[in-house]
N, C-alpha and C positions, 0 to 999 in steps of 0.2 A: 395547343399553345399558339400556333400560328393564327388560328381563327380568332382567338382572344386578342392577339396583338393588333388585329385589324379593327378592333373596336366594335365588333358585332355584339349586340345586347341579347345574347341567347341565355335562356334560363336552363342551365345544364341539368337541373333537377327534372326537367320534362323530356330529357333525351329518351328516345325509343331505339332499342336494338332489335332489329327484325330477325336476328339469328338466335335470340333468346327463346328457349322452349316455352317460357311463360307467355311470350308474344305469339309465336306461331301455332300454339295450341288453338288459338281462335281462328286463324286462317284455315286450319284443318277442320275446325268445327263448322265453319262456313261451307267448306267443300262437302262435308257430310250432309249438310242441309240440301245442297244441290243434288247430291247422289241419292238421297232418300226422298226426292220429290219428283213429281211429273207435272206437265202443263195441262191444266184442264181447259180444253177448247171452249166449252160452254161458258165457264166462269171467267175465262181469260186471265187466269192466275195460277200460280204453283199451288199444289196440294200434296199432302203426304202420300208416298208411294203405296202405303197400305190401303188407301182409298181408291186406288186405280181399279176400274171395272175390268175384270179378266173374263174373256169369252168362255163359255162352258165347253166341256169336252176336250180340254187341252191336257196333254200329258204334263208331268211335273217339269220335264226338260223344256217343253214348249212354253209353259207358264213362266219359267225363269227367263227365257229369251224374250218373251213379250214384255216382262217387267223391265229388263235391262234396256230394251229398245225404246222405252219411254222415259227413262231417267233423264234429268236435266244435266247431269254429269255422266258421261259414258265414254267407253273406249271404241275406237274405230280404226280401220286400216285406211290410211289416207296418204296420198302422195305428198312428200315433203322435200325440201332442199337439203340433201344430205352431203356433207363435206367429209370424206374419209380422212383427210389429213388432220382436220381439226376434231374429228370424232363427234360431231354434233350437228344438229339441225339449225339451219339459218333462215331468217325471215327473208321475204322477197327483196326487201330494201338492202339486205346485206350481200346480195348476189349481183355482180356487175359483169355482163358479157360472159356468163357461164363460169365465173370464178368468184371466190370469196373476196369481199371488199378488203378484208385484212389478210395479208399474206399472198393473195392471188392463187389460192389453191383451187383445183377443179371441184365443181359442184354438180351433182347429178340429182335428178328427180327419182325418188325411191319410195315405194309404198312401205309405210311403217305403222305399227300400232301405237296410237297416241290417245291421250285423254282429251276430250272435247267438252265444251259447254254449249248447250242447245239454245244459244242466244237468238236464233232465227225465229223462235216462237214468240219473241217480243218485238219483231220487226214493225208490226202495225202500231203497237203502242209507242214505240220510239218515234215513229213518224207523227202520230197524233199529238204527242206531248211536246213536240217542238213549238207548238202554239203557246205553250205555257212558260217558256223560258225567254228571258230578256237577252237574246243574243243578236249580233249583227246579222243581217239577211244573208251576207256572203257565207257566214259560218253555217247558217241553217241550210243553205243550198248545198254546201259540201256534205253535210250530214244526210240530206235527202238523197243526193246522188250516191253516197256510200251505201245507203240502205237499198236504193235502186229498185223501187217497186215497179213491176210491169204487169199489165193485165192482158191476157191472151187466151191461148188454148193449148192443152196437151193433146198431141195427136199420135196414134199408134201406127207404126209401119211394120208389117210382117216381113220377115227375112225370107226371101225366096229359097225353098228347099229345106228350110229349118222350122222347128216349132217356135223359135224365139221371136220376140217382138221388140222393136226399138221405139221407145217413147221420146218424142221431142216436144219442147215448149216453143211456141212462136207467138209473137205479138201481132203477126200478120197472117192469120188463117185464111184470109181472102186471097193469098197468093199461092195456095196449095197446088193449084193446077200448073203453076210455073216451077214447081220443084223438080229439077232435072237430075239431081244427085243428092247423096246424103254424106255428111262428114261426121266422123266420130273422133273423140279425143284419143290420142295414142294409147292412153291407159284404160280405155273403156273395157269393161269386163268381158264382153263378147268377142273381142278381137281374135283371141286364140281359137275360139269356137268356129267362127265363120270364115276365117281366112283360108283360101284354097292353097293346096300344096305348092303350086307353081309361084305363088306370091309370098310365101312365108319368109323367105330370106330377105326380100326387099322390105317387107313389113317390119321384121325384127331389126334390120339395120336402121330403119327410119325411127323406130321407137327408141333406140339407143341414142340417136342424135337428139331427139326431142327431150330425152331425160337430162341432157346437159344444158337445157335452157330454163330460165326462171319464168314464172307466169308473166312478169312484166315484159320480158323479151318476146315471149310468144304472142302477146296481144298487141305488140307495137304495130300500129296501122301502117307505118312507113316501110316496114320490112317486106322483103320478097316472100310471096306465098309459096310454101312447099307442101308436098303431100305424097301419098302412095295409095294405089288401088289395092283393095283386099281380095279382089276376085269375086266378091259376093254382091248380091243385088237385093234391094228392098222393093216392096210393092207400094206404089203411091195409092193411098186409100180412096182418093176421090176419082181416079180414072183407071186404076188397075195397071198402070204403066210400070215396067221394071226400071229402076234407077240404080246406078252403080253406087257402092258404098266405099268411100275413101276415108283415109286417116289424114288429119292435118293438125299441126300444133297450134293453130289459131283457135281451135276449139278446146276448152278446158273442162276436165272432168268435174271440177268443183263448181261450175256454173250451170244452172238449168239441170238438164239430165245428162250432160256430157256428150250429147249428140245433137246435130241440127239437120233440118231439111234445108237444102241449099236452093235459093231462088235467085240465080245470077242476074236476071233482068231487073231485080228490085232490091238488091243488097250489094253494097260496094265491095265488101270482102269476097262474097260469093262470085261477083262479077269478075274481079281480078283473078280469082282461082280458076274460074271457067275459061278465061282467056288463056291463062298459063297452060292449062292441060287440055284445051280444045274440047270442052264439054258444051252440050247444047244450052242455048239461051232462049227461053220462050217467054215473051212479054205477056203478062196477064192483067196489067193495070195500064189503061190508056190515059195519058195526061190530057187536061183540057186544052192546053196549048198545042196547036196543030203541028208546029215545027218540032217541038219536043216529041210529040206522038210519032212522027215519021222516023226520027232518030232512034226511038225506043224499038220500033218495029224492025228496024234494020240491024239491031243489036249493037248500035254505036253509043247508046246512052243508057246508063243505069238510072232508072227513075225510082226514087224512094218515097215519093209523096202519095197523096190520095188522088183518085181519079175514077174511072169507070172500068168495070170488069170486061175483059176480052179473053178469048181462048179458054173460057171457063164453063163450057157446057151450058146447062140450064140456068146458070147464074149470070150469063152475059148481060151487060147493060146495067147491072146494079152499081150504085155508088159504093165507095169503099166501106164506109161505116155500116151501111145496111147489109152489105155482103158479109162483113165480119160476123154480125149477129146471126145471119141465116146459115152460114156454113158451120158455125159453132153448134147451133141447134141441130143441124143435119148430122154432124159427126156424133153428137150425143145420142140421137135417135137410132143411129146405125151401130152404136157401141164401138165407134172408132176413135172417139175423143171426147173432150169435155172442156168447159170453161175453166180457166186456171189463173192463179196469181203467182208470180215468181218474184224473188228478191235477189239482188246481187249480194246482199249480206250473207256471209257464211258463218257456220258455227265456229266458235272460237277454239283454236287449237293451242294447247299449252303442253310443254314437254319437260322432261327431266333427264337430259343427257349429261348434266353436270352434277357434281356432288352437293354443292350448296343449294339452298332452297329446301323448304320443309318437305319431307317425304309424304306421299299420298297415304292417308290412313285407310288402306284397303288390303284385304286378304284375298288371294286367289287360291281356291281349294283344288285338291287333286282331281276332282270330278268336273272342273271347269266353271264352278260358280264364283261370282265376285261378291264379296261381303265387306261391308263397311265396319270399321271398329266401333265399339260403343263409346259414348262420350266420356265414360269413366276411365277409358284406357288412353285418353289424350293427356299430354301430347305424345305422339309417336316421334321419338327423338332420333336424330342422326347419330350413327355410331362413330366411335373414334376410328380413324383409318390412317394407314401409312401412306397410301397412294390415292389421291382423289382425282386423278386424271380421267377423262372420258374413257369408257370401256372400249370404244372403237367399233362396237357392233350396233350402235344406236341405242343401247340400253344405258341406264344410269350406272355410274361407277359402283353404286350399291349392289348391282347385280352380281358382282364378283365376291361379295361377302356372304358365303354360304350360311354361316351360323346366324346371320341377321335376316337373310331372305327366307330361309326355311324355318318356320316356327311350328 
């Protein structure tokens, strides 16, 4: 009535109620299309999951895992902003200074099983198709930066004394000889494996501190660099040098591989970190400007531009772009790395910690399989409930309704 009194000319016969099962059956139908599809790299489009080529010799369990790992809609254990007081996951924008924007409740980073959409498979198409839309250049640039395409190399670092390998992505493989330490995200899966006994308490304390920060807080360039040594070392693949493995919250598990090779002479964040913790700084790119070159050699200037290779063994004297190509080929020949493309774009996470919103049309079997409902069984309707507050465990309130969950 208030809207009508304002004189808006809405045709109320065209009103859509998104809580109507007749409406959300179609959002569930769309979800099942994602769930029952995979991305065909050769054809660059989605195809029915039944057409996925499965390698021979797999057990039934391995086949199912292979299929689930290729679905466009999939479940994954990912770090999220969890607010215990609100009982729900918050977006980065809803977390300010480690507390919820609404209510000021503490927020922690916590790994939780969430549904994801594999939108990263469409990163290149999203970039290319910007040429076809009539948008302002400023908006196109925002979109391009959001997708964040980077061309570089994946490089494998062996962990000294372990069978494990840490893979990093870098846009500057020409600076490998200047990698004097490695940094992993606090949530990196190998942290518990490689951390030495004498460093475990400090590492655990630091991980808890990092869990109270949002991704935006962690990547703020103006903030002081913090970190902790794991006690473990990696082997630099180009020169065999042992380099210490640190944890720092400025590295995110969700970007790249969740670990970086740190080249403090040629990366500003690494430079600040090395200064803070008194780590070696070895210049491997000499600027053309002689004054800059002298400051770089003295460790007083972090030079991030192109130049000429120094302190890089047989590659000394090569210009940056030529060195990038040669070192990438060398890594590939030795089985130590390969050319790679990386995107800032992440797979889309969407969750259901609240009662409202259509339930996922998915069954989880006792033997661990994930099965989509048939289209004939749609819509999967929300049950009538007395209490629709969040469960407090990270699960939807529906998890507390046994006769609805267990079918």
